[in-house]
N, C-alpha and C positions, 0 to 999 in steps of 0.2 A: 504494499500499499504506500502511495506517495506520501511524502511529508506534509505536503499542503492539505491533503485529504484528512490526514490524522489531526492536524490543527484545526481544521474546520469542524470536525467531530467533537473535539474537545470543547471548542468554542460553543457549540451547540448545547453540550451537556452542561457547561458552566451556566448558560443562560437558563436551562430548565431547573438546575439546582437553586439558583437565586430566586426564581419565581416560586418554587415550592416553599423556600425558607420564608419568603414574603407571606405567602398565603397561610403558612403555619404560625405566623406571628413571631418567628424567631428573630426576624429583623422587621423593622417598620415597613408595613405594607407599601406606603407610597414611595419610600426611598428605594425599597426592592424593586418596585415596578419601573422606577426611573432608570435604575441600573440595567434592568433587563431589556427596556425599550432602547437604551443607549447602546447596549451590546448587539442587540438585533439589527439596530441602524447601521452600525459599523460592519456587522456581517453582511448585510444587503449591499453596502457599498463595495466591500471586497469582492463579492460575487459579481456585481455589475462591472467593476473594473476587468475582472478576469473574462467575463462574458464578451465585453467589447474588444479584448485582446485576441479572443478566439472568433471574433466576427460573428458572435451569436447576439445579434441586435435585439431581438425580441426579449430574450432573458434579461439583457442589459437594461432595456427601458422598464421592464416590470420591476426589477430590483430598485431602479431609481424612484419609481412610483411608491413602492413599499418603503423606500427610505424616507420620501417627503411625508408619508403618512405617519411614520415612526417619529420623525422630527416634530410633527404637530402634537401627537400624543405625549411626547416628551415635554414639550413646551407647557401642555395643559397640566401635567402632573407636578412640574416644577412651580407653576403658578399656584396651584392648590396647597402645596408645601410652604410657600413664601406667605400666601394669604389664606390662612386656614379659616374655616367657618367658625363663627363665634358660637359658643354654647349658649342656648337661651338661659336667661336669668331665671333662678328659681323664684317662684311667687313669694313675696314677703309675707302674704297672709291669704286667707281664704274666707269667703263669705259663706256661712252655713245657714240654711234655712229649714224651717219646719212648716209644712203646709197645713191649712185647714180650710174651712169654707167661710171665714169671716169676711165682712165688708171692709171697706177702707177705714183705717182707725190711725190715730196719731201715735207715734213712737217716740219721738224726741223733737225738742225745738232747740237748734244750735246753729250758731254762725249765720244768723239772719236767714235761716232756712227752717221749714218744718218738714220733718221725715215721717212718712206714713207707710203702713203695710196694707196689702190687699191680698186676701186669701192665704195669709201667712200667720202662724202662731208666733213664731220667734224668728229673729235675725241676729246671728252671732258673728264675731270675727275672731277667727282662729290664727294665732301666731305660734311659732314654734315653742315659745316658753309658756303660753297661757291663752286662754279662750276668754273673750269678753262678750257681753251682750253689745249690740251696736251702740246703745246708749252709753254704756261704760267706755267703750272705745273712743267715742268722740269726747267724753268728759275728761279723759286722761290724755287726750291728744295723741293717741297711738295711730290713728287713721283719720283720713279726712275725705270729703266727697271726691276731690280731685285724685286722691290716691285710688279710690275705688274705680273711677272712670278710667284712669290710666291703665288699670289691669284689666279693663273690659274691652269687648269688641263693639265698636259702634256701628249702628245702622241708621244713617242720616236722611234716609229717603222720606223725610216728613217735614211738615211746616208746624212751627209753634211748640214743638216738643223734640225730645230726643229719646230714643229708647236703646238701651244697651243691654247686650247679652254677654255674660261672662262665660267663656268657654270651660273655665275651671281646670282641675287637674285630673278630671276623669272620674271624680266621685259623684254618685247619684245625687247628693243633697247640697252640692255647692254650685249647682246651675240655678241661675235666677234671672229675673228681668228687673230692670230699673228704669223707671221714667222719670226724666228731669223736666218738669213743667216750668219753662222758661218764663212765662208771663207772670206767674203767681210765686216763683222761686221755691216751689215745693218739690219734693222728691218722693217718689212711691216705689217701694219694693214689692215685687209680685213674683209668682212661680215662673219657671222658665217657659212654661207653655202658654203663658199670659198673651193674648192678642190685643193689641191697642184699641182702645175705645176712648174717643175724646172726652167723655164724661169723667174719666179718671183725673183729668186736670181741671175740673170745675169745682171750685170751692167757694163756700159761703163765709161770711164774717165769723160764723159760730164754729167753723172748722178750725 
């Protein structure tokens, strides 16, 4: 067997070994893939040079095409290593609700807003170290309306009010709806299944 053939076989084996190590997490997968793609690209370059020397133009052109694809993939992998995706920040708190069939009722008056519940028995705020009722959380200033809305997913296809759905952490009882009544500065917490009714933002002086 010619020396060149032996070197090419060893080269191919090296590529396969690096890819296996990367997939087995022995070395970082992205780095391993970059090394493998780089070696494959060099392999294609050497084969294309050999093919053109032997006047096998079709093989040479194919190897150049594969080499360009390899360089593109290599660039993409290097970019993902240099600019890794940011891990989503863990939620600082969760809103926990307990549903019932009650009408709208006032929960707390704080920061020039009145907070109500609709079809809810309780609204709690859970932190890592402690769980508060919404009223307690506002009183000790551990949470604000802005904090709650920042953590929610807005649906702004409305006039005069905004309704926000919190996607939560995948727990059944932390999905809820919150309606911010802009004209009256009132806020209503409701079940996740709540469908907006304009009457929810209608308040009398007695409310």
